[in-house]
C-alpha positions in Angstrom: 89.7 118.5 71.7 92.1 118.8 74.4 91.7 117.8 77.9 92.9 119.6 80.9 93.8 116.2 82.7 97.6 116.0 82.3 98.3 112.3 83.3 101.8 111.1 84.6 103.7 107.9 85.3 102.9 107.5 89.3 106.2 108.1 91.2 107.0 107.7 94.8 106.9 111.6 95.4 103.1 111.4 94.2 102.7 109.8 97.6 102.7 112.9 99.5 99.9 114.8 97.5 97.8 111.8 96.7 97.7 110.0 99.9 95.6 113.1 101.5 93.2 113.4 98.6 92.6 109.7 99.0 91.8 110.1 102.6 89.4 112.3 101.7 87.2 109.7 99.6 87.6 107.2 102.7 87.0 104.3 100.5 88.2 100.6 101.3 88.6 99.7 98.1 92.0 98.6 97.4 92.0 101.0 94.5 92.7 103.7 96.3 95.5 102.8 98.1 98.7 104.6 97.0 100.3 101.6 97.1 98.4 99.3 95.2 98.4 101.9 92.4 102.2 102.4 92.5 103.4 98.7 92.7 100.6 97.2 89.9 101.5 100.5 87.6 103.8 99.0 84.7 101.7 96.2 84.5 98.3 98.0 83.9 99.8 101.2 82.3 98.2 103.3 85.2 99.1 106.7 85.6 97.4 109.5 87.8 96.6 113.5 87.3 95.6 116.1 89.9 92.8 118.4 89.0 91.4 120.5 91.9 91.2 118.4 94.6 90.5 115.4 92.6 93.1 112.4 92.2 92.1 111.2 88.3 93.6 107.4 88.0 93.8 106.3 84.4 95.1 103.0 83.2 95.0 100.8 79.9 92.2 98.5 79.2 92.0 95.2 77.8 90.1 96.4 74.7 92.5 99.4 73.6 90.4 101.8 75.6 91.0 103.8 78.7 89.7 103.2 82.1 89.1 105.3 84.6 89.0 104.5 88.7 86.1 107.1 89.8 88.4 109.9 91.1 89.3 110.3 95.3 88.9 113.7 96.5 86.0 116.8 96.5 84.6 117.8 93.1 81.3 118.2 91.3 80.1 114.9 89.8 78.8 116.0 86.8 81.7 117.7 86.4 84.2 115.4 87.1 82.0 113.0 84.6 82.4 115.0 81.8 86.0 115.4 82.6 86.4 112.1 82.5 84.7 111.7 78.9 86.6 114.6 77.3 90.4 112.9 78.5 88.9 109.7 76.4 87.9 111.5 73.4 90.6 113.7 73.3 92.9 110.5 73.2 90.6 109.1 70.8 89.9 106.5 73.0 86.7 104.6 74.4 86.4 104.9 78.2 85.1 102.8 80.5 84.4 103.8 84.8 85.2 101.6 87.7 83.0 101.9 90.7 82.6 100.9 94.1 79.1 100.2 95.3 78.9 104.0 97.1 80.6 105.6 93.8 77.8 103.6 91.6 75.1 105.3 93.7 76.3 108.6 93.8 77.0 108.5 89.7 73.1 107.3 88.9 72.2 109.9 91.6 73.7 112.6 89.9 73.3 111.5 86.2 70.5 109.6 86.0 70.7 106.7 83.2 74.1 107.9 81.8 75.7 104.8 82.2 75.1 101.1 82.2 76.9 99.4 85.5 77.4 95.5 85.3 79.4 94.3 88.2 82.6 92.8 87.9 83.0 89.8 90.4 86.4 88.9 90.3 87.8 92.5 90.8 85.1 92.4 94.4 87.4 93.0 97.6 86.8 90.8 100.5 86.3 92.2 103.7 86.5 90.9 106.9 85.9 91.6 110.5 89.8 92.5 111.9 88.4 90.5 115.5 87.3 87.6 113.7 90.5 87.3 111.8 92.1 87.5 114.9 89.8 85.3 117.7 89.0 82.7 114.6 85.8 81.9 117.4 82.9 79.7 116.2 82.5 76.7 114.8 83.3 78.2 111.1 87.1 79.2 112.4 87.6 75.8 113.6 89.8 74.2 110.5 91.6 78.1 110.8 92.1 77.0 114.7 93.1 73.3 113.7 95.7 74.4 111.6 97.3 76.9 114.1 97.5 74.3 116.7 99.2 72.2 114.0 101.5 74.5 113.7 102.6 75.5 116.7 102.9 71.4 117.8 105.2 70.8 114.9 107.4 74.0 115.1 107.2 74.8 119.0 110.9 76.5 118.4 108.2 79.4 116.3 109.1 82.7 116.7 107.5 86.1 114.9 109.0 89.5 114.2 108.0 92.7 112.6 109.3 94.4 109.9 108.8 98.3 110.8 110.1 100.8 108.3 110.5 103.4 111.6 112.8 100.7 113.6 116.5 100.0 112.9 117.3 100.8 109.5 119.9 97.4 109.3 117.7 95.0 110.4 115.0 96.1 108.5 116.9 95.9 105.0 118.0 92.7 106.3 114.8 91.4 106.9 113.5 93.1 103.3 116.4 91.2 101.5 115.4 88.1 103.1 111.8 88.3 102.2 113.0 89.0 98.4 115.0 85.6 98.6 111.9 83.6 100.1 109.9 85.3 97.1 112.1 84.0 94.3 112.1 80.6 95.8 108.3 80.7 96.6 108.2 81.2 93.0 110.1 78.7 91.8 108.6 76.2 93.8 105.4 77.3 92.4 106.0 77.9 89.0 106.1 81.6 88.5 108.0 81.2 85.3 104.9 79.6 83.3 102.2 81.5 84.9 101.6 84.8 83.2 99.6 86.2 86.4 102.0 84.8 88.7 104.7 86.6 87.4 103.0 90.5 87.1 102.2 89.4 90.9 106.0 88.4 91.6 106.8 91.9 89.5 104.3 93.8 92.1 105.8 92.2 95.0 109.3 93.0 94.4 108.5 96.4 93.9 106.6 96.7 97.1 109.4 95.5 99.3 112.4 97.2 97.1 110.1 100.2 98.1 108.8 99.3 101.5 110.3 102.2 103.9 109.5 104.9 101.9 105.8 103.3 100.9 105.7 102.9 104.9 104.6 99.8 104.7 104.3 97.4 107.9 105.3 93.8 107.5 105.5 90.5 109.6 107.7 87.2 109.5 107.5 83.7 110.6 110.3 82.0 111.5 110.3 78.0 112.5 114.0 77.1 113.7 115.3 80.4 112.5 114.5 79.6 108.8 111.6 82.1 107.3 108.4 80.2 106.1 106.0 83.0 105.8 105.9 86.8 105.5 103.0 89.4 105.0 103.0 93.1 104.0 100.1 95.6 104.7 99.0 99.3 105.9 96.0 101.0 107.0 94.0 101.9 104.0 91.4 104.1 105.2 89.7 105.5 108.6 88.5 102.1 109.9 90.4 99.1 107.7 93.3 97.3 107.4 94.8 96.0 103.9 97.0 92.8 103.3 99.3 93.4 100.0 100.7 90.5 100.4 101.3 86.7 102.0 103.5 84.5 101.5 104.0 80.8 103.0 105.4 77.8 101.9 103.0 75.0 101.7 105.0 72.4 103.0 104.9 74.4 106.3 101.2 73.0 108.0 99.2 76.0 109.1 101.9 78.9 107.7 99.2 80.9 106.2 96.7 81.0 109.0 99.4 81.8 111.6 100.8 84.6 109.8 97.7 86.0 108.9 96.6 86.2 112.6 99.4 86.8 114.4 100.4 90.2 111.7 96.9 91.9 112.2 96.8 90.6 116.2 100.6 92.8 115.7 99.3 95.4 113.5 95.8 96.1 113.0 94.1 95.1 116.3 93.0 98.6 116.8 90.5 98.7 113.2 87.4 97.6 112.4 88.1 95.9 109.0 90.4 94.2 106.9 90.6 94.3 103.0 92.6 91.3 101.7 91.7 92.7 97.8 90.2 90.5 95.3 90.5 87.0 93.9 91.4 87.7 90.1 88.8 85.4 89.3 91.4 82.5 90.3 89.0 79.5 91.8 91.8 78.3 94.1 92.5 82.1 95.6 88.5 82.5 95.9 88.1 79.3 97.4 90.9 80.3 100.2 89.7 83.7 100.8 85.6 82.7 101.4 86.9 79.6 103.8 87.8 83.1 106.5 84.2 84.0 105.8 84.1 87.9 105.0 82.1 90.5 106.9 80.9 91.2 103.0 82.2 91.8 99.8 83.3 95.5 98.3 81.2 95.6 95.2 82.9 97.2 91.9 81.0 98.0 88.6 81.8 98.9 85.0 80.2 101.4 83.6 79.6 102.7 79.8 78.1 105.2 78.4 74.8 104.1 77.2 
């Protein structure tokens, strides 16, 4: 059996045609961001294909099968599902379909009873109101405001810098190099060498930094006495949502995390309604930290198999 899909490794040049198809779908999920697909491709074996006005996304499954994210773009849903199943069969593999809640409803309406959907909590995205993350008003955000106050008190000489791909090329290059050095130091302090998941994340972060300009990312840096103590990278994900891809801070600097988070969003994302801070990958510590910011909602994701 042959497949109409011609999957390929993801290259930077693919951004030119992939972004318009992602924009058509206008989904808030991190999987529908070219940067996410690109920087994590090596870890998950992610490949992409264009067929008609659809962007097909396929990765290696843990069980030796193939995972397909429901395509971005426009196309007949029953035909799209048939194409995915035919591609898996052509490769002699079992397949699973990843779908966000909105897509799940569309698939169930177009193909009633065809798939069994199971929620995957570790992959739910945390989506917050951008205004809430910037203002931090109300009793529930009092701990965050306290940390920021302590940061400002202990570091009266703090400064914030934007990292802009359209700015001074030399300055941008130097800022990115500083972020790379800080990433290596952060990994050494946090034992990345002993944690496979953290090693994978470090590889993705380095790829984002190396290709910061062609990926059209924006960033922010927090300094104390000239020392870089935190940085973050992100971009607009869809029409109303910003996404934060990377956020690093030294734990010995009290309040650095909430300070870089708020200042970055205030500078780069104030005009957007929501901010997606991605999933927690099932890590309990990360889950607790993300919940402490009180998400507006969780963007649910499902794994579907053929009944």
